[in-house]
mmCIF file of the N, C-alpha and C atoms, coordinates in Angstrom:
data_MODEL
# 
_entry.id   MODEL 
# 
loop_
_atom_site.group_PDB 
_atom_site.id 
_atom_site.type_symbol 
_atom_site.label_atom_id 
_atom_site.label_alt_id 
_atom_site.label_comp_id 
_atom_site.label_asym_id 
_atom_site.label_entity_id 
_atom_site.label_seq_id 
_atom_site.pdbx_PDB_ins_code 
_atom_site.Cartn_x 
_atom_site.Cartn_y 
_atom_site.Cartn_z 
_atom_site.occupancy 
_atom_site.B_iso_or_equiv 
_atom_site.pdbx_formal_charge 
_atom_site.auth_seq_id 
_atom_site.auth_comp_id 
_atom_site.auth_asym_id 
_atom_site.auth_atom_id 
_atom_site.pdbx_PDB_model_num 
ATOM 1   N N  . UNK A 1 1  ? 68.350 40.754 -39.903 1.00 0.00 ? 1  UNK A N  1 
ATOM 2   C CA . UNK A 1 1  ? 68.211 40.137 -38.599 1.00 0.00 ? 1  UNK A CA 1 
ATOM 3   C C  . UNK A 1 1  ? 66.739 40.055 -38.228 1.00 0.00 ? 1  UNK A C  1 
ATOM 4   N N  . UNK A 1 2  ? 66.398 39.084 -37.437 1.00 0.00 ? 2  UNK A N  1 
ATOM 5   C CA . UNK A 1 2  ? 65.025 38.926 -36.964 1.00 0.00 ? 2  UNK A CA 1 
ATOM 6   C C  . UNK A 1 2  ? 64.812 39.779 -35.716 1.00 0.00 ? 2  UNK A C  1 
ATOM 7   N N  . UNK A 1 3  ? 63.577 39.842 -35.254 1.00 0.00 ? 3  UNK A N  1 
ATOM 8   C CA . UNK A 1 3  ? 63.267 40.585 -34.036 1.00 0.00 ? 3  UNK A CA 1 
ATOM 9   C C  . UNK A 1 3  ? 64.028 40.013 -32.840 1.00 0.00 ? 3  UNK A C  1 
ATOM 10  N N  . UNK A 1 4  ? 64.102 38.691 -32.735 1.00 0.00 ? 4  UNK A N  1 
ATOM 11  C CA . UNK A 1 4  ? 64.837 38.052 -31.633 1.00 0.00 ? 4  UNK A CA 1 
ATOM 12  C C  . UNK A 1 4  ? 66.326 38.392 -31.704 1.00 0.00 ? 4  UNK A C  1 
ATOM 13  N N  . UNK A 1 5  ? 66.877 38.375 -32.900 1.00 0.00 ? 5  UNK A N  1 
ATOM 14  C CA . UNK A 1 5  ? 68.289 38.732 -33.078 1.00 0.00 ? 5  UNK A CA 1 
ATOM 15  C C  . UNK A 1 5  ? 68.528 40.209 -32.763 1.00 0.00 ? 5  UNK A C  1 
ATOM 16  N N  . UNK A 1 6  ? 67.579 41.041 -33.143 1.00 0.00 ? 6  UNK A N  1 
ATOM 17  C CA . UNK A 1 6  ? 67.669 42.469 -32.845 1.00 0.00 ? 6  UNK A CA 1 
ATOM 18  C C  . UNK A 1 6  ? 67.720 42.691 -31.338 1.00 0.00 ? 6  UNK A C  1 
ATOM 19  N N  . UNK A 1 7  ? 66.851 42.031 -30.602 1.00 0.00 ? 7  UNK A N  1 
ATOM 20  C CA . UNK A 1 7  ? 66.828 42.179 -29.148 1.00 0.00 ? 7  UNK A CA 1 
ATOM 21  C C  . UNK A 1 7  ? 68.173 41.795 -28.540 1.00 0.00 ? 7  UNK A C  1 
ATOM 22  N N  . UNK A 1 8  ? 68.714 40.671 -28.956 1.00 0.00 ? 8  UNK A N  1 
ATOM 23  C CA . UNK A 1 8  ? 70.017 40.237 -28.437 1.00 0.00 ? 8  UNK A CA 1 
ATOM 24  C C  . UNK A 1 8  ? 71.102 41.261 -28.749 1.00 0.00 ? 8  UNK A C  1 
ATOM 25  N N  . UNK A 1 9  ? 71.074 41.783 -29.952 1.00 0.00 ? 9  UNK A N  1 
ATOM 26  C CA . UNK A 1 9  ? 72.092 42.761 -30.357 1.00 0.00 ? 9  UNK A CA 1 
ATOM 27  C C  . UNK A 1 9  ? 71.984 44.039 -29.532 1.00 0.00 ? 9  UNK A C  1 
ATOM 28  N N  . UNK A 1 10 ? 70.761 44.502 -29.319 1.00 0.00 ? 10 UNK A N  1 
ATOM 29  C CA . UNK A 1 10 ? 70.559 45.706 -28.515 1.00 0.00 ? 10 UNK A CA 1 
ATOM 30  C C  . UNK A 1 10 ? 71.060 45.496 -27.088 1.00 0.00 ? 10 UNK A C  1 
ATOM 31  N N  . UNK A 1 11 ? 70.762 44.336 -26.527 1.00 0.00 ? 11 UNK A N  1 
ATOM 32  C CA . UNK A 1 11 ? 71.211 44.019 -25.168 1.00 0.00 ? 11 UNK A CA 1 
ATOM 33  C C  . UNK A 1 11 ? 72.729 43.911 -25.106 1.00 0.00 ? 11 UNK A C  1 
ATOM 34  N N  . UNK A 1 12 ? 73.322 43.214 -26.063 1.00 0.00 ? 12 UNK A N  1 
ATOM 35  C CA . UNK A 1 12 ? 74.778 43.035 -26.085 1.00 0.00 ? 12 UNK A CA 1 
ATOM 36  C C  . UNK A 1 12 ? 75.527 44.355 -26.233 1.00 0.00 ? 12 UNK A C  1 
ATOM 37  N N  . UNK A 1 13 ? 74.919 45.293 -26.941 1.00 0.00 ? 13 UNK A N  1 
ATOM 38  C CA . UNK A 1 13 ? 75.572 46.576 -27.182 1.00 0.00 ? 13 UNK A CA 1 
ATOM 39  C C  . UNK A 1 13 ? 75.230 47.618 -26.123 1.00 0.00 ? 13 UNK A C  1 
ATOM 40  N N  . UNK A 1 14 ? 74.427 47.219 -25.144 1.00 0.00 ? 14 UNK A N  1 
ATOM 41  C CA . UNK A 1 14 ? 74.112 48.117 -24.038 1.00 0.00 ? 14 UNK A CA 1 
ATOM 42  C C  . UNK A 1 14 ? 73.189 49.266 -24.382 1.00 0.00 ? 14 UNK A C  1 
ATOM 43  N N  . UNK A 1 15 ? 72.352 49.079 -25.398 1.00 0.00 ? 15 UNK A N  1 
ATOM 44  C CA . UNK A 1 15 ? 71.369 50.116 -25.733 1.00 0.00 ? 15 UNK A CA 1 
ATOM 45  C C  . UNK A 1 15 ? 70.330 50.135 -24.610 1.00 0.00 ? 15 UNK A C  1 
ATOM 46  N N  . UNK A 1 16 ? 70.101 51.279 -23.977 1.00 0.00 ? 16 UNK A N  1 
ATOM 47  C CA . UNK A 1 16 ? 69.175 51.337 -22.841 1.00 0.00 ? 16 UNK A CA 1 
ATOM 48  C C  . UNK A 1 16 ? 67.761 50.869 -23.210 1.00 0.00 ? 16 UNK A C  1 
ATOM 49  N N  . UNK A 1 17 ? 67.231 49.943 -22.416 1.00 0.00 ? 17 UNK A N  1 
ATOM 50  C CA . UNK A 1 17 ? 65.896 49.399 -22.685 1.00 0.00 ? 17 UNK A CA 1 
ATOM 51  C C  . UNK A 1 17 ? 64.818 50.475 -22.660 1.00 0.00 ? 17 UNK A C  1 
ATOM 52  N N  . UNK A 1 18 ? 65.044 51.538 -21.907 1.00 0.00 ? 18 UNK A N  1 
ATOM 53  C CA . UNK A 1 18 ? 64.039 52.592 -21.817 1.00 0.00 ? 18 UNK A CA 1 
ATOM 54  C C  . UNK A 1 18 ? 64.005 53.483 -23.059 1.00 0.00 ? 18 UNK A C  1 
ATOM 55  N N  . UNK A 1 19 ? 64.854 53.193 -24.042 1.00 0.00 ? 19 UNK A N  1 
ATOM 56  C CA . UNK A 1 19 ? 64.863 53.998 -25.262 1.00 0.00 ? 19 UNK A CA 1 
ATOM 57  C C  . UNK A 1 19 ? 64.104 53.345 -26.414 1.00 0.00 ? 19 UNK A C  1 
ATOM 58  N N  . UNK A 1 20 ? 63.600 52.124 -26.201 1.00 0.00 ? 20 UNK A N  1 
ATOM 59  C CA . UNK A 1 20 ? 62.906 51.436 -27.288 1.00 0.00 ? 20 UNK A CA 1 
ATOM 60  C C  . UNK A 1 20 ? 61.841 50.468 -26.777 1.00 0.00 ? 20 UNK A C  1 
ATOM 61  N N  . UNK A 1 21 ? 60.958 50.077 -27.700 1.00 0.00 ? 21 UNK A N  1 
ATOM 62  C CA . UNK A 1 21 ? 59.967 49.029 -27.456 1.00 0.00 ? 21 UNK A CA 1 
ATOM 63  C C  . UNK A 1 21 ? 59.905 48.152 -28.699 1.00 0.00 ? 21 UNK A C  1 
ATOM 64  N N  . UNK A 1 22 ? 60.063 46.864 -28.501 1.00 0.00 ? 22 UNK A N  1 
ATOM 65  C CA . UNK A 1 22 ? 59.933 45.932 -29.628 1.00 0.00 ? 22 UNK A CA 1 
ATOM 66  C C  . UNK A 1 22 ? 58.539 45.317 -29.675 1.00 0.00 ? 22 UNK A C  1 
ATOM 67  N N  . UNK A 1 23 ? 57.642 45.833 -28.847 1.00 0.00 ? 23 UNK A N  1 
ATOM 68  C CA . UNK A 1 23 ? 56.267 45.336 -28.794 1.00 0.00 ? 23 UNK A CA 1 
ATOM 69  C C  . UNK A 1 23 ? 55.262 46.387 -29.231 1.00 0.00 ? 23 UNK A C  1 
ATOM 70  N N  . UNK A 1 24 ? 55.735 47.458 -29.824 1.00 0.00 ? 24 UNK A N  1 
ATOM 71  C CA . UNK A 1 24 ? 54.837 48.501 -30.297 1.00 0.00 ? 24 UNK A CA 1 
ATOM 72  C C  . UNK A 1 24 ? 54.245 49.289 -29.145 1.00 0.00 ? 24 UNK A C  1 
ATOM 73  N N  . UNK A 1 25 ? 53.005 49.699 -29.317 1.00 0.00 ? 25 UNK A N  1 
ATOM 74  C CA . UNK A 1 25 ? 52.339 50.489 -28.291 1.00 0.00 ? 25 UNK A CA 1 
ATOM 75  C C  . UNK A 1 25 ? 52.693 51.956 -28.395 1.00 0.00 ? 25 UNK A C  1 
ATOM 76  N N  . UNK A 1 26 ? 52.400 52.672 -27.306 1.00 0.00 ? 26 UNK A N  1 
ATOM 77  C CA . UNK A 1 26 ? 52.659 54.108 -27.279 1.00 0.00 ? 26 UNK A CA 1 
ATOM 78  C C  . UNK A 1 26 ? 53.447 54.513 -26.031 1.00 0.00 ? 26 UNK A C  1 
ATOM 79  N N  . UNK A 1 27 ? 54.559 53.858 -25.771 1.00 0.00 ? 27 UNK A N  1 
ATOM 80  C CA . UNK A 1 27 ? 55.372 54.267 -24.625 1.00 0.00 ? 27 UNK A CA 1 
ATOM 81  C C  . UNK A 1 27 ? 55.983 55.641 -24.898 1.00 0.00 ? 27 UNK A C  1 
ATOM 82  N N  . UNK A 1 28 ? 56.184 56.416 -23.851 1.00 0.00 ? 28 UNK A N  1 
ATOM 83  C CA . UNK A 1 28 ? 56.677 57.782 -24.041 1.00 0.00 ? 28 UNK A CA 1 
ATOM 84  C C  . UNK A 1 28 ? 58.159 57.815 -24.401 1.00 0.00 ? 28 UNK A C  1 
ATOM 85  N N  . UNK A 1 29 ? 58.455 58.573 -25.431 1.00 0.00 ? 29 UNK A N  1 
ATOM 86  C CA . UNK A 1 29 ? 59.821 58.837 -25.887 1.00 0.00 ? 29 UNK A CA 1 
ATOM 87  C C  . UNK A 1 29 ? 60.624 57.565 -26.142 1.00 0.00 ? 29 UNK A C  1 
ATOM 88  N N  . UNK A 1 30 ? 60.092 56.715 -27.001 1.00 0.00 ? 30 UNK A N  1 
ATOM 89  C CA . UNK A 1 30 ? 60.781 55.472 -27.377 1.00 0.00 ? 30 UNK A CA 1 
ATOM 90  C C  . UNK A 1 30 ? 60.627 55.207 -28.867 1.00 0.00 ? 30 UNK A C  1 
ATOM 91  N N  . UNK A 1 31 ? 61.655 54.600 -29.424 1.00 0.00 ? 31 UNK A N  1 
ATOM 92  C CA . UNK A 1 31 ? 61.569 54.091 -30.784 1.00 0.00 ? 31 UNK A CA 1 
ATOM 93  C C  . UNK A 1 31 ? 60.881 52.738 -30.698 1.00 0.00 ? 31 UNK A C  1 
ATOM 94  N N  . UNK A 1 32 ? 59.915 52.499 -31.561 1.00 0.00 ? 32 UNK A N  1 
ATOM 95  C CA . UNK A 1 32 ? 59.100 51.290 -31.467 1.00 0.00 ? 32 UNK A CA 1 
ATOM 96  C C  . UNK A 1 32 ? 59.144 50.470 -32.750 1.00 0.00 ? 32 UNK A C  1 
ATOM 97  N N  . UNK A 1 33 ? 59.059 49.163 -32.550 1.00 0.00 ? 33 UNK A N  1 
ATOM 98  C CA . UNK A 1 33 ? 58.908 48.200 -33.639 1.00 0.00 ? 33 UNK A CA 1 
ATOM 99  C C  . UNK A 1 33 ? 57.608 47.465 -33.374 1.00 0.00 ? 33 UNK A C  1 
ATOM 100 N N  . UNK A 1 34 ? 56.763 47.372 -34.389 1.00 0.00 ? 34 UNK A N  1 
ATOM 101 C CA . UNK A 1 34 ? 55.453 46.743 -34.198 1.00 0.00 ? 34 UNK A CA 1 
ATOM 102 C C  . UNK A 1 34 ? 55.081 45.906 -35.419 1.00 0.00 ? 34 UNK A C  1 
ATOM 103 N N  . UNK A 1 35 ? 54.538 44.717 -35.166 1.00 0.00 ? 35 UNK A N  1 
ATOM 104 C CA . UNK A 1 35 ? 53.993 43.850 -36.212 1.00 0.00 ? 35 UNK A CA 1 
ATOM 105 C C  . UNK A 1 35 ? 52.486 43.989 -36.154 1.00 0.00 ? 35 UNK A C  1 
ATOM 106 N N  . UNK A 1 36 ? 51.879 44.478 -37.227 1.00 0.00 ? 36 UNK A N  1 
ATOM 107 C CA . UNK A 1 36 ? 50.441 44.722 -37.237 1.00 0.00 ? 36 UNK A CA 1 
ATOM 108 C C  . UNK A 1 36 ? 49.930 44.648 -38.672 1.00 0.00 ? 36 UNK A C  1 
ATOM 109 N N  . UNK A 1 37 ? 48.836 43.931 -38.855 1.00 0.00 ? 37 UNK A N  1 
ATOM 110 C CA . UNK A 1 37 ? 48.202 43.831 -40.174 1.00 0.00 ? 37 UNK A CA 1 
ATOM 111 C C  . UNK A 1 37 ? 49.173 43.366 -41.257 1.00 0.00 ? 37 UNK A C  1 
ATOM 112 N N  . UNK A 1 38 ? 49.984 42.370 -40.913 1.00 0.00 ? 38 UNK A N  1 
ATOM 113 C CA . UNK A 1 38 ? 50.944 41.774 -41.848 1.00 0.00 ? 38 UNK A CA 1 
ATOM 114 C C  . UNK A 1 38 ? 52.013 42.738 -42.350 1.00 0.00 ? 38 UNK A C  1 
ATOM 115 N N  . UNK A 1 39 ? 52.327 43.722 -41.533 1.00 0.00 ? 39 UNK A N  1 
ATOM 116 C CA . UNK A 1 39 ? 53.393 44.669 -41.863 1.00 0.00 ? 39 UNK A CA 1 
ATOM 117 C C  . UNK A 1 39 ? 54.179 44.975 -40.599 1.00 0.00 ? 39 UNK A C  1 
ATOM 118 N N  . UNK A 1 40 ? 55.432 45.357 -40.791 1.00 0.00 ? 40 UNK A N  1 
ATOM 119 C CA . UNK A 1 40 ? 56.288 45.808 -39.694 1.00 0.00 ? 40 UNK A CA 1 
ATOM 120 C C  . UNK A 1 40 ? 56.316 47.326 -39.714 1.00 0.00 ? 40 UNK A C  1 
ATOM 121 N N  . UNK A 1 41 ? 56.158 47.926 -38.547 1.00 0.00 ? 41 UNK A N  1 
ATOM 122 C CA . UNK A 1 41 ? 56.189 49.381 -38.427 1.00 0.00 ? 41 UNK A CA 1 
ATOM 123 C C  . UNK A 1 41 ? 57.301 49.796 -37.472 1.00 0.00 ? 41 UNK A C  1 
ATOM 124 N N  . UNK A 1 42 ? 58.013 50.825 -37.856 1.00 0.00 ? 42 UNK A N  1 
ATOM 125 C CA . UNK A 1 42 ? 59.006 51.451 -36.988 1.00 0.00 ? 42 UNK A CA 1 
ATOM 126 C C  . UNK A 1 42 ? 58.571 52.904 -36.855 1.00 0.00 ? 42 UNK A C  1 
ATOM 127 N N  . UNK A 1 43 ? 58.474 53.370 -35.617 1.00 0.00 ? 43 UNK A N  1 
ATOM 128 C CA . UNK A 1 43 ? 58.039 54.739 -35.378 1.00 0.00 ? 43 UNK A CA 1 
ATOM 129 C C  . UNK A 1 43 ? 58.565 55.228 -34.037 1.00 0.00 ? 43 UNK A C  1 
ATOM 130 N N  . UNK A 1 44 ? 58.519 56.532 -33.859 1.00 0.00 ? 44 UNK A N  1 
ATOM 131 C CA . UNK A 1 44 ? 58.877 57.129 -32.580 1.00 0.00 ? 44 UNK A CA 1 
ATOM 132 C C  . UNK A 1 44 ? 57.585 57.478 -31.865 1.00 0.00 ? 44 UNK A C  1 
ATOM 133 N N  . UNK A 1 45 ? 57.498 57.089 -30.606 1.00 0.00 ? 45 UNK A N  1 
ATOM 134 C CA . UNK A 1 45 ? 56.312 57.355 -29.804 1.00 0.00 ? 45 UNK A CA 1 
ATOM 135 C C  . UNK A 1 45 ? 56.637 58.414 -28.757 1.00 0.00 ? 45 UNK A C  1 
ATOM 136 N N  . UNK A 1 46 ? 55.815 59.446 -28.737 1.00 0.00 ? 46 UNK A N  1 
ATOM 137 C CA . UNK A 1 46 ? 56.012 60.512 -27.757 1.00 0.00 ? 46 UNK A CA 1 
ATOM 138 C C  . UNK A 1 46 ? 54.660 61.095 -27.383 1.00 0.00 ? 46 UNK A C  1 
ATOM 139 N N  . UNK A 1 47 ? 54.364 61.097 -26.093 1.00 0.00 ? 47 UNK A N  1 
ATOM 140 C CA . UNK A 1 47 ? 53.103 61.641 -25.578 1.00 0.00 ? 47 UNK A CA 1 
ATOM 141 C C  . UNK A 1 47 ? 51.888 61.016 -26.254 1.00 0.00 ? 47 UNK A C  1 
ATOM 142 N N  . UNK A 1 48 ? 51.951 59.724 -26.496 1.00 0.00 ? 48 UNK A N  1 
ATOM 143 C CA . UNK A 1 48 ? 50.820 59.011 -27.066 1.00 0.00 ? 48 UNK A CA 1 
ATOM 144 C C  . UNK A 1 48 ? 50.626 59.196 -28.561 1.00 0.00 ? 48 UNK A C  1 
ATOM 145 N N  . UNK A 1 49 ? 51.625 59.756 -29.230 1.00 0.00 ? 49 UNK A N  1 
ATOM 146 C CA . UNK A 1 49 ? 51.517 60.008 -30.667 1.00 0.00 ? 49 UNK A CA 1 
ATOM 147 C C  . UNK A 1 49 ? 52.659 59.302 -31.396 1.00 0.00 ? 49 UNK A C  1 
ATOM 148 N N  . UNK A 1 50 ? 52.320 58.630 -32.493 1.00 0.00 ? 50 UNK A N  1 
ATOM 149 C CA . UNK A 1 50 ? 53.330 57.992 -33.343 1.00 0.00 ? 50 UNK A CA 1 
ATOM 150 C C  . UNK A 1 50 ? 53.814 59.008 -34.371 1.00 0.00 ? 50 UNK A C  1 
ATOM 151 N N  . UNK A 1 51 ? 55.139 59.122 -34.496 1.00 0.00 ? 51 UNK A N  1 
ATOM 152 C CA . UNK A 1 51 ? 55.700 60.018 -35.507 1.00 0.00 ? 51 UNK A CA 1 
ATOM 153 C C  . UNK A 1 51 ? 56.769 59.287 -36.308 1.00 0.00 ? 51 UNK A C  1 
ATOM 154 N N  . UNK A 1 52 ? 57.061 59.826 -37.466 1.00 0.00 ? 52 UNK A N  1 
ATOM 155 C CA . UNK A 1 52 ? 58.104 59.278 -38.354 1.00 0.00 ? 52 UNK A CA 1 
ATOM 156 C C  . UNK A 1 52 ? 57.902 57.790 -38.633 1.00 0.00 ? 52 UNK A C  1 
ATOM 157 N N  . UNK A 1 53 ? 56.671 57.402 -38.886 1.00 0.00 ? 53 UNK A N  1 
ATOM 158 C CA . UNK A 1 53 ? 56.343 55.996 -39.118 1.00 0.00 ? 53 UNK A CA 1 
ATOM 159 C C  . UNK A 1 53 ? 56.840 55.523 -40.477 1.00 0.00 ? 53 UNK A C  1 
ATOM 160 N N  . UNK A 1 54 ? 57.525 54.397 -40.455 1.00 0.00 ? 54 UNK A N  1 
ATOM 161 C CA . UNK A 1 54 ? 57.963 53.708 -41.674 1.00 0.00 ? 54 UNK A CA 1 
ATOM 162 C C  . UNK A 1 54 ? 57.381 52.301 -41.616 1.00 0.00 ? 54 UNK A C  1 
ATOM 163 N N  . UNK A 1 55 ? 56.946 51.789 -42.748 1.00 0.00 ? 55 UNK A N  1 
ATOM 164 C CA . UNK A 1 55 ? 56.404 50.429 -42.752 1.00 0.00 ? 55 UNK A CA 1 
ATOM 165 C C  . UNK A 1 55 ? 57.182 49.550 -43.722 1.00 0.00 ? 55 UNK A C  1 
ATOM 166 N N  . UNK A 1 56 ? 57.225 48.260 -43.381 1.00 0.00 ? 56 UNK A N  1 
ATOM 167 C CA . UNK A 1 56 ? 58.027 47.291 -44.116 1.00 0.00 ? 56 UNK A CA 1 
ATOM 168 C C  . UNK A 1 56 ? 57.261 45.987 -44.256 1.00 0.00 ? 56 UNK A C  1 
ATOM 169 N N  . UNK A 1 57 ? 57.491 45.299 -45.351 1.00 0.00 ? 57 UNK A N  1 
ATOM 170 C CA . UNK A 1 57 ? 56.915 43.972 -45.554 1.00 0.00 ? 57 UNK A CA 1 
ATOM 171 C C  . UNK A 1 57 ? 57.823 42.875 -45.012 1.00 0.00 ? 57 UNK A C  1 
ATOM 172 N N  . UNK A 1 58 ? 59.112 43.165 -44.917 1.00 0.00 ? 58 UNK A N  1 
ATOM 173 C CA . UNK A 1 58 ? 60.100 42.141 -44.568 1.00 0.00 ? 58 UNK A CA 1 
ATOM 174 C C  . UNK A 1 58 ? 60.696 42.435 -43.193 1.00 0.00 ? 58 UNK A C  1 
ATOM 175 N N  . UNK A 1 59 ? 60.600 41.444 -42.298 1.00 0.00 ? 59 UNK A N  1 
ATOM 176 C CA . UNK A 1 59 ? 61.080 41.586 -40.925 1.00 0.00 ? 59 UNK A CA 1 
ATOM 177 C C  . UNK A 1 59 ? 62.539 42.019 -40.857 1.00 0.00 ? 59 UNK A C  1 
ATOM 178 N N  . UNK A 1 60 ? 63.388 41.388 -41.635 1.00 0.00 ? 60 UNK A N  1 
ATOM 179 C CA . UNK A 1 60 ? 64.817 41.678 -41.578 1.00 0.00 ? 60 UNK A CA 1 
ATOM 180 C C  . UNK A 1 60 ? 65.129 43.124 -41.953 1.00 0.00 ? 60 UNK A C  1 
ATOM 181 N N  . UNK A 1 61 ? 64.420 43.645 -42.932 1.00 0.00 ? 61 UNK A N  1 
ATOM 182 C CA . UNK A 1 61 ? 64.639 45.032 -43.349 1.00 0.00 ? 61 UNK A CA 1 
ATOM 183 C C  . UNK A 1 61 ? 64.143 45.987 -42.267 1.00 0.00 ? 61 UNK A C  1 
ATOM 184 N N  . UNK A 1 62 ? 62.992 45.689 -41.680 1.00 0.00 ? 62 UNK A N  1 
ATOM 185 C CA . UNK A 1 62 ? 62.459 46.520 -40.596 1.00 0.00 ? 62 UNK A CA 1 
ATOM 186 C C  . UNK A 1 62 ? 63.402 46.530 -39.401 1.00 0.00 ? 62 UNK A C  1 
ATOM 187 N N  . UNK A 1 63 ? 63.920 45.373 -39.043 1.00 0.00 ? 63 UNK A N  1 
ATOM 188 C CA . UNK A 1 63 ? 64.817 45.274 -37.887 1.00 0.00 ? 63 UNK A CA 1 
ATOM 189 C C  . UNK A 1 63 ? 66.136 45.989 -38.138 1.00 0.00 ? 63 UNK A C  1 
ATOM 190 N N  . UNK A 1 64 ? 66.652 45.895 -39.342 1.00 0.00 ? 64 UNK A N  1 
ATOM 191 C CA . UNK A 1 64 ? 67.894 46.606 -39.660 1.00 0.00 ? 64 UNK A CA 1 
ATOM 192 C C  . UNK A 1 64 ? 67.670 48.112 -39.619 1.00 0.00 ? 64 UNK A C  1 
ATOM 193 N N  . UNK A 1 65 ? 66.547 48.561 -40.155 1.00 0.00 ? 65 UNK A N  1 
ATOM 194 C CA . UNK A 1 65 ? 66.219 49.984 -40.108 1.00 0.00 ? 65 UNK A CA 1 
ATOM 195 C C  . UNK A 1 65 ? 66.090 50.447 -38.657 1.00 0.00 ? 65 UNK A C  1 
ATOM 196 N N  . UNK A 1 66 ? 65.381 49.657 -37.843 1.00 0.00 ? 66 UNK A N  1 
ATOM 197 C CA . UNK A 1 66 ? 65.218 49.977 -36.428 1.00 0.00 ? 66 UNK A CA 1 
ATOM 198 C C  . UNK A 1 66 ? 66.581 50.099 -35.751 1.00 0.00 ? 66 UNK A C  1 
ATOM 199 N N  . UNK A 1 67 ? 67.440 49.120 -35.988 1.00 0.00 ? 67 UNK A N  1 
ATOM 200 C CA . UNK A 1 67 ? 68.773 49.125 -35.380 1.00 0.00 ? 67 UNK A CA 1 
ATOM 201 C C  . UNK A 1 67 ? 69.548 50.384 -35.776 1.00 0.00 ? 67 UNK A C  1 
ATOM 202 N N  . UNK A 1 68 ? 69.556 50.706 -37.043 1.00 0.00 ? 68 UNK A N  1 
ATOM 203 C CA . UNK A 1 68 ? 70.269 51.897 -37.517 1.00 0.00 ? 68 UNK A CA 1 
ATOM 204 C C  . UNK A 1 68 ? 69.739 53.164 -36.845 1.00 0.00 ? 68 UNK A C  1 
ATOM 205 N N  . UNK A 1 69 ? 68.418 53.254 -36.701 1.00 0.00 ? 69 UNK A N  1 
ATOM 206 C CA . UNK A 1 69 ? 67.805 54.435 -36.092 1.00 0.00 ? 69 UNK A CA 1 
ATOM 207 C C  . UNK A 1 69 ? 68.117 54.537 -34.605 1.00 0.00 ? 69 UNK A C  1 
ATOM 208 N N  . UNK A 1 70 ? 68.025 53.432 -33.882 1.00 0.00 ? 70 UNK A N  1 
ATOM 209 C CA . UNK A 1 70 ? 68.262 53.480 -32.437 1.00 0.00 ? 70 UNK A CA 1 
ATOM 210 C C  . UNK A 1 70 ? 69.720 53.805 -32.149 1.00 0.00 ? 70 UNK A C  1 
ATOM 211 N N  . UNK A 1 71 ? 70.628 53.277 -32.945 1.00 0.00 ? 71 UNK A N  1 
ATOM 212 C CA . UNK A 1 71 ? 72.047 53.595 -32.757 1.00 0.00 ? 71 UNK A CA 1 
ATOM 213 C C  . UNK A 1 71 ? 72.286 55.079 -33.022 1.00 0.00 ? 71 UNK A C  1 
ATOM 214 N N  . UNK A 1 72 ? 71.670 55.599 -34.055 1.00 0.00 ? 72 UNK A N  1 
ATOM 215 C CA . UNK A 1 72 ? 71.804 57.023 -34.379 1.00 0.00 ? 72 UNK A CA 1 
ATOM 216 C C  . UNK A 1 72 ? 71.255 57.896 -33.243 1.00 0.00 ? 72 UNK A C  1 
ATOM 217 N N  . UNK A 1 73 ? 70.162 57.462 -32.633 1.00 0.00 ? 73 UNK A N  1 
ATOM 218 C CA . UNK A 1 73 ? 69.535 58.232 -31.559 1.00 0.00 ? 73 UNK A CA 1 
ATOM 219 C C  . UNK A 1 73 ? 70.334 58.191 -30.259 1.00 0.00 ? 73 UNK A C  1 
ATOM 220 N N  . UNK A 1 74 ? 70.871 57.036 -29.943 1.00 0.00 ? 74 UNK A N  1 
ATOM 221 C CA . UNK A 1 74 ? 71.485 56.821 -28.629 1.00 0.00 ? 74 UNK A CA 1 
ATOM 222 C C  . UNK A 1 74 ? 72.953 57.225 -28.593 1.00 0.00 ? 74 UNK A C  1 
ATOM 223 N N  . UNK A 1 75 ? 73.636 57.021 -29.703 1.00 0.00 ? 75 UNK A N  1 
ATOM 224 C CA . UNK A 1 75 ? 75.089 57.278 -29.706 1.00 0.00 ? 75 UNK A CA 1 
ATOM 225 C C  . UNK A 1 75 ? 75.397 58.738 -29.898 1.00 0.00 ? 75 UNK A C  1 
# 
């Protein structure tokens, strides 16, 4: 799935918006997806620190990984 498809899926499934960021950055206590330097990054942001960072070359793989992680965290 693409980033746009991921957003729709998260909204449709009622995943709380305050639990994630699809724009990267360092929001507190959120799972983040970020496109930077021609790579996709998925990481957890807490107190201004990125942890458990995974990087991907392919958007669809990054988005699927993000989805799996956020569902695991929220459910």
